[in-house]
C-alpha positions, 0 to 999 in steps of 0.5 A: 665747291659746295654741291646743291643736293636735291632732298630725297623723294618721298615715295608715295603710299598706296591709298587702301580703302577697306570697307566692312566691320566686325573683329577681322577688319582691325587686324587688316587695317593694322597690317596694311598700316605696318606695310605703310599704306595710306588707309582709310576704314569705311565701317558699318553703322548698323550693329545693334548688339552688345554695348554698341547697340545699347549706347546707340539706344541710349544717347541716340548714336551710331554703334562705336564698337567696331569705330573704336577697335578701327582708331585703335588698329591705325593709332600710334600712341601707347599701349598703356592708352590704347588698354585704357581705351579698350578697358570693359567695365565687368559684370558687377558694374550695373549700368555701365556693365559691359561697355568699354571706355572708348565706346563711351568716349566716342558717344560723349565726344560726338554729342559734345562736337555735335556730329560723329565726323568732328568727334572722329576727326578730334579723336584721330588726332589725339590718338595718333591715328595713322589714316582715316576711319569714317562712319558708313553712314552718320547716322545709325541705321537698321539692317532689313533682312529680306527672306525668300518667303517674302518675310522682312525682318528689321534689326541685325540681331533679329535677322541673323537669328532667323532661321530661314536664308536671307536672300538680299539685305537693305538698309533704313534710317534709325531716326526716321520721323514716321510722319515725315517724307522718307529720307534715304541713307546718305554716305558718310563725309569723305566716304565717297572720295576715299573710295573713287580715290583709292588704289585698291578697294577691299570688301572684308573680311567679315560677316557678309550679309552684317558687316559687309552688305550693310554698306553696299545698301547705301546708294552712294557707297553702292554707286562709288564701288561700281564706278571707282577706277581702284581695283576692288578686291574681296576677302572671302571668308573661311567658314560659313556663319550660322544665320547668314551663310550656311551652305555658301560656296566662295562663289555664293560670297562673290555672287551675292556681293555683286548681285547687291553692287547691281554689276560684276564689279569685284575684280579679284577675290582671296581665298584660303585653300588649306583646310581647317583640321577636323580636330578643330572643327569638332572642338570649336567653342565658337558657334558662329562657325559651322563648316569650311566653305566650299570652292565652286571654280565654275562659280567664280568663273561666271563671276569675271574675278580673278582668283587668289588662293593662298594659305591664309589660315590662323587658328586660334581658341576664338576661331578662325581667322586670315593670317594678317601678314599672308593676307597684306603680302597678298593685297600688296602683290595685287597692287603691284600687278595693277601698277604694271 
């Protein structure tokens, strides 16, 4: 007698939406992908430095660098193709000096397809991307830094170079017609739904004022983070950053994000509890890092967020980073607690 057996039920992958930019974002995406999460990356488009900034000005597109790194982090294609996509022209190559091939490809396909959303859909297929990479806005943005003395400075590079402490940031469209009506930046396609439908929304890791908050400054995204039924997790930086967070505690980071959100929307904060060795601080070549972020238990309690401390420390020659495996394990634990 033949017994009909039901096919095994496929386990549902947890939906994780990560919002940010910079070097820490692709490391986290790679780890979440390995943990079999359904990952969406929402990536800042206010970068104006390096190859990304140059291309954004030359061909009127969003800065592609952070998007390129996120595509690679979620890609299943062979390493040789990843190396090709990441290759950067040398200093002797004149007009192409410093440009990554992937940045040129993203800009070219966006022009060919007519918009960056369509370009990223095609690239995701070509690169066998397991997940989604979405620009926070489909138009390039200008970061605006507002300071205590009333000064407002435009441009990410200029903002973080200003000697005074940033109070808050806003964004405007880079291609705004000064003679026409003012248009507010809009979230890119599928961005709001990715936040609303996620099981967990993660802010960071990344520079507070130049990687995380430019996304929050887009009203559609801000409202979605406040309204989402998902658990909202913030990965606190390990070190302070020059031009952004001098003298900041972990509570200061959370407070500033909540102030930009207009609500105490951060549910959980992941904090490194391991001291950075003195020898590294004295010998570090990376000038963006100043000192280790201090812990403010009372300040965190005022922000009404759950605090999870762990040994996230991962020291490399280029700087201090979060340990990928421990970071992902902590995020998975947060999701398991949410399911209970």
